[in-house]
Every structure is written in structure tokens, then in C-alpha cells.
C-alpha positions in Angstrom: 134.2 87.0 50.2 137.8 88.1 50.1 137.5 90.3 53.2 139.3 89.2 56.4 137.2 88.5 59.4 138.1 89.8 62.9 137.6 87.3 65.7 136.1 88.5 69.0 138.0 90.3 71.7 137.4 89.1 75.3 138.2 90.2 78.8 137.1 90.7 82.4 136.3 93.9 84.2 136.6 93.9 88.0 136.0 96.6 90.6 137.4 96.8 94.1 134.7 96.6 96.8 134.6 98.4 100.1 136.4 95.6 101.9 139.2 95.4 99.2 137.9 92.3 97.4 137.4 92.0 93.7 133.8 92.4 92.5 132.6 91.9 88.9 131.6 95.2 87.2 128.3 93.8 86.1 125.9 96.1 84.2 128.9 98.2 83.0 129.8 98.5 79.4 132.8 97.6 77.1 133.3 99.5 73.9 135.6 99.2 70.9 136.4 102.6 69.5 138.5 104.1 66.7 138.7 107.8 67.1 135.2 109.0 67.8 133.6 106.0 66.1 132.2 103.1 68.2 133.0 99.9 66.3 131.3 97.5 68.8 130.0 97.4 72.3 129.1 94.8 74.9 127.4 94.7 78.3 129.5 93.4 81.2 128.1 90.1 82.5 127.4 89.0 86.0 130.9 87.5 86.2 132.6 90.6 84.9 133.2 89.1 81.4 132.7 90.9 78.2 133.1 90.0 74.5 133.4 92.5 71.6 132.9 91.5 68.0 134.8 94.0 65.7 133.4 94.7 62.2 134.7 92.2 59.6 135.8 95.0 57.3 137.8 97.1 59.8 141.6 97.1 60.0 143.8 99.3 62.1 144.3 100.3 65.7 141.3 100.4 68.1 140.9 101.0 71.8 139.0 98.8 74.2 137.2 101.2 76.5 135.4 100.3 79.8 132.6 102.5 81.1 130.4 102.5 84.2 127.2 103.0 82.3 124.0 101.1 81.4 120.4 101.8 80.5 119.7 102.8 84.1 122.6 105.1 85.1 125.8 106.7 83.8 128.5 108.0 86.2 129.9 111.2 84.8 132.6 113.7 85.6 131.0 116.7 87.3 133.0 119.2 85.3 132.8 117.8 81.8 129.5 115.8 82.1 131.3 113.0 80.2 131.0 109.4 81.3 134.0 108.0 83.2 135.9 105.5 81.2 139.1 103.5 81.2 141.1 102.6 78.2 141.9 98.9 78.9 144.0 98.1 75.8 145.0 99.2 72.3 144.5 96.4 69.7 145.5 95.9 66.2 142.9 94.6 63.8 142.4 92.3 62.0 143.4 89.7 64.7 142.8 86.0 65.1 141.2 86.5 68.5 142.4 88.3 71.6 142.1 87.5 75.3 143.0 90.6 77.2 142.7 89.1 80.7 141.5 91.2 83.7 141.3 94.9 83.9 140.9 96.4 87.4 141.0 100.2 88.1 143.5 101.1 90.8 141.4 101.4 94.0 143.9 103.9 95.5 143.3 106.4 92.7 140.4 108.8 92.5 139.2 107.2 89.4 139.3 103.7 91.0 137.1 104.9 93.9 134.3 105.7 91.4 133.7 101.9 91.1 132.2 102.0 94.7 129.3 104.1 93.5 128.6 101.6 90.7 128.7 98.8 93.2 126.3 100.6 95.5 123.8 101.1 92.7 124.1 97.4 91.9 123.1 96.7 95.5 120.1 98.9 95.1 118.9 97.0 92.0 119.7 93.6 93.6 117.2 94.5 96.4 114.4 94.4 93.8 115.8 91.2 92.3 115.9 89.5 95.7 112.3 90.6 96.2 111.3 89.2 92.8 110.4 92.6 91.5 111.3 93.8 87.9 112.6 97.2 87.2 110.8 98.0 83.9 109.3 101.0 85.6 112.8 102.6 85.5 112.4 104.4 82.2 115.2 107.0 82.0 118.9 106.9 82.5 120.1 108.6 85.7 122.9 111.0 85.2 125.3 110.7 88.2 127.6 113.7 88.6 130.8 113.0 90.7 132.6 114.5 92.5 130.2 117.3 93.0 129.8 120.1 95.6 126.8 118.6 97.4 124.8 115.4 97.7 121.3 115.7 96.2 118.9 114.4 93.6 117.0 116.5 91.1 113.8 115.0 89.7 113.5 117.6 87.0 116.6 116.4 85.1 116.6 113.0 86.7 120.2 113.6 87.8 122.1 112.7 91.0 125.0 114.6 92.5 127.5 113.0 94.9 130.5 114.2 96.8 132.1 111.0 98.3 132.3 107.6 96.7 132.7 105.7 99.9 129.6 107.1 101.6 127.4 104.2 100.8 124.5 105.3 103.0 124.5 108.9 101.7 124.7 107.7 98.1 122.0 105.0 98.5 119.8 107.6 100.2 120.1 109.9 97.2 119.5 106.9 94.9 116.4 106.2 96.9 115.0 109.5 95.8 115.5 108.5 92.2 113.7 105.2 92.9 110.8 107.1 94.4 110.7 109.5 91.4 110.9 106.7 88.8 108.6 104.1 90.5 105.9 106.2 92.3 104.0 109.4 91.9 104.9 110.8 95.3 104.8 114.5 95.9 105.7 116.6 98.9 107.7 119.5 100.3 111.4 120.3 99.7 114.0 122.4 101.3 116.4 122.3 104.2 115.8 119.8 107.0 117.4 118.0 109.9 116.8 114.3 110.4 116.0 114.6 114.1 113.4 117.4 113.8 109.9 117.6 112.5 108.9 119.6 109.4 106.0 118.6 107.1 104.4 115.3 106.1 105.5 115.5 102.5 109.1 116.2 103.1 109.3 113.6 105.9 107.8 111.0 103.6 110.3 111.7 100.8 113.4 111.8 103.0 112.2 109.0 105.2 111.6 106.7 102.2 115.1 107.5 100.9 116.7 106.7 104.3 114.8 103.5 104.6 115.7 102.5 101.1 119.4 102.9 101.8 119.1 100.6 104.8 117.0 98.0 102.9 119.6 97.9 100.1 122.6 97.3 102.4 121.7 96.3 105.9 120.5 92.9 107.1 116.8 92.7 108.0 117.7 90.6 111.0 120.2 93.1 112.4 119.1 94.0 116.0 120.9 97.4 115.7 120.6 98.4 112.1 122.4 101.7 111.6 124.2 103.9 109.1 127.9 104.7 109.0 128.2 108.1 107.3 124.6 109.5 107.2 124.3 112.8 109.2 127.6 112.8 111.1 126.1 115.3 113.6 123.9 112.4 115.0 125.9 109.4 113.8 125.3 106.6 113.9 121.7 107.0 112.6 119.9 104.0 114.0 116.9 102.5 112.2 116.1 99.9 114.7 116.6 101.9 117.9 115.6 105.5 117.4 116.8 107.9 120.2 114.1 109.2 122.5 114.9 112.8 121.8 114.1 112.5 118.0 110.9 114.4 117.1 107.9 112.1 117.1 105.2 111.5 114.5 104.8 111.3 110.7 106.4 114.7 110.1 109.7 113.3 111.2 112.0 111.7 108.5 113.8 109.5 111.1 110.5 108.1 112.4 109.2 107.4 108.9 112.4 105.6 108.0 112.3 103.6 111.2 108.6 102.7 110.7 109.2 101.5 107.2 112.2 99.5 108.5 110.1 97.8 111.2 107.6 96.8 108.5 110.4 95.4 106.4 112.8 93.7 108.9 112.5 90.4 110.7 114.0 91.4 114.1 111.3 91.5 116.8 111.7 94.6 119.0 109.2 95.7 121.7 105.8 95.7 120.0 107.4 95.3 116.6 106.6 91.8 115.3 105.9 92.9 111.7 107.8 91.3 108.9 106.1 92.3 105.7 109.3 92.5 103.7 110.4 94.9 101.0 108.3 93.3 98.2 105.0 93.9 100.0 106.0 97.5 100.8 107.0 98.3 97.2 104.1 96.6 95.6 101.8 98.6 97.8 103.3 102.0 96.8 104.4 101.4 93.2 102.9 103.8 90.8 100.7 105.3 93.5 100.2 109.0 94.2 101.3 109.8 97.8 102.1 112.9 99.8 102.7 111.5 103.2 103.5 108.4 105.2 99.8 108.1 106.0 99.0 107.8 102.2 101.7 105.2 101.8 100.5 103.1 104.8 97.0 103.2 103.3 98.3 101.5 100.1 100.6 99.1 101.9 98.0 98.0 104.4 95.2 97.5 101.8 94.3 93.8 101.6 96.7 92.7 104.4 95.6 89.7 106.4 94.2 90.6 109.9 97.3 89.4 111.8 99.7 91.2 109.4 97.6 94.4 109.7 97.6 94.1 113.5 101.4 93.5 113.8 102.1 96.3 111.3 99.9 98.7 113.2 101.6 97.9 116.5 105.0 98.5 114.9 103.9 101.9 113.6 102.4 102.9 116.9 105.7 102.0 118.5 107.4 104.3 116.0 104.9 107.1 116.8 103.5 107.1 113.3 100.0 106.0 114.2 98.0 107.1 117.2 97.6 104.7 120.1 94.2 102.8 120.3 91.4 105.0 121.7 90.1 103.6 124.9 86.3 104.0 125.0 84.5 104.8 128.2 81.8 102.4 129.4 78.4 103.1 127.7 76.3 105.7 129.6 72.6 105.5 130.1 70.5 108.2 128.3 69.8 109.9 131.6 73.6 110.1 132.4 74.3 111.5 129.0 71.7 114.3 129.6 73.7 115.3 132.7 76.9 115.8 130.7 77.4 119.4 129.3 77.2 119.4 125.6 80.6 121.1 125.1 82.6 118.6 127.2 
């Protein structure tokens, strides 16, 4: 009864977005630490606010530490594998209540740029929220290594490796691989590939999904020329809505798979594309399913579609060279005429 009671410590954590504006660091974490001991922790709210409740029996100095970490991902230094964190303030406890105001990492510093990655991942999760889809299928924490020597996702360790924080389309593409691994049972080939060439159906499905996901997370579905800013500089800009004619055709092409998924998702009418299934229908079709190609995925997505939605989706995919054109049947022949036709023709 005679022990002093520490009042809560409050503050706001903001990150700097790609256009220089302040953005709440939602889904990040605030911690109160003394040495190696965590005294209290709090998630960062949608408005960037956090509140820590120190233990009633603690007195002495403590550090308020902010970290880009949550149950779904942790952004870590590539050399040390330790989560990035910022020491926002040192506080003396007990205290009668502390308002620490706003903390914002310097966007011109290398550490400040890390916030862009966190904001990109928030965009990815908000895609599911906008579609009314929960993310309880995401079971493990993604270890994000930055800055690393190459951009890639490893399903074995559920880890992601990134080289540049500002490359939103590259980073969301790699995050799309993590989404596929966490939410579906897709399988396919791996190895080196070029976006404008054909390779195999499994690799094209995996890479095409990841490219589509990056677009769905950031680009407007009504954009008549949806395209990427950094992805594959050799062919930049990579267009989802208007694929160059020289790109390899068919379902073994990553670019064609990405464009076909985009045309199923978007609301911009283009040529024979009048499909507007939306992301929710696409995801609900493939979630938890075992797939090794775009053909497998379309089988799940198209199952149960109304006739008009199926017809418009089919036309969009034919335009993207992912489905064969309709077979034109010759007029029926009489039995006598059929006898005159060589059997091997």
C-alpha cells in the first residue's frame, strides 16, 4: 500500500511518407526498457499514439524505445539481425504522468528511410482490409532484412531481403511472395528469370502473382495506364494495363500472368477487358488452395462465377493471351462426307 504508483507515459510516433508528409506509424511498437529488461510495451495505434504503463514498483531511469515490429513482421538490420529501434526519450520514474509529444525519425537519414518499408507493408495489409478480408491466415512473423545485398523472399525461413527502402514496387513484389506462402499452398519453379520472357508455368504464376499484388496494393484499379516505377529498370516502366507486344505470350510469362490478374481486378475497361471481379473475389478463390500455375488459379477463381462474370473474365484473359481463343467449329458434315475425309487429317 505504501508503494508509489507510476502514471502512464504517452506519445505519438510518426513516419515520413514518400511524398514527405507525416504518416502514423500504426502497427509499430513502443517499449519501456531498463537495461535489457522490458518494463512495458504498447502497440502504436492507427493515429500513431501509444501509451505505456510502467510497473508500480519500479523507480529509476528507463528508455522509451520505438520499433517497427508487430506480430506480422519485424524490420531488422541485415548485419546484426536485430530489430531497428529508436530511443525516443529517457525518463525518470516514478513520475506523475509524462506526455512526450511526437517522435519522428529524420527522413534524410538512412534509419529514417526504413520507415518507408513499414508504410509499404501497411499498404499491403490495408488491401485486405479494404476488401473485407481478415489476415488470421498469416501465422508467422516475417523477418525483413535491410539493407541487404539482393531483393528476394525465402519461404524456408519466412524471411525477406531488401536493398532499397524507396523501391515500393520491388518491396511489395517481394512481400507478395510472402503473402502467397502464408495464405496459399502454391508451388512452382524457381531460379533466374526475365519478366519479358517465358519460362515455366509454376515460376510464371509465382512471380506474376507477386507483381500483380504490388500493383493491387498501391495502384488505382481505375488507372488507364497502371504501371510500376522501379520494377525491372531494363524494361521500365512495367505496365500492367498495357503490355508491350514484344513480351512473351501465354501462361508461362510472368508479365502476362500479372496483367491478366490485374484485368480481373481492375475497373478500367480496355479492349475486350470488361472484367471487374475485384481483389476480394480473386483472393477468396485462391486462399488455402494448392496451385502450380495460372490455369490452376483461374480454375479456383472462376468456380461459381455468374455466367456474365465468367464470360467477361474469360475475354480479359484471352486478351492477355492466358487462355486460348474460342474454337470455331466447322459446319456439321454428313456421314458420307466424313467417310471421304482421311482418318489422319
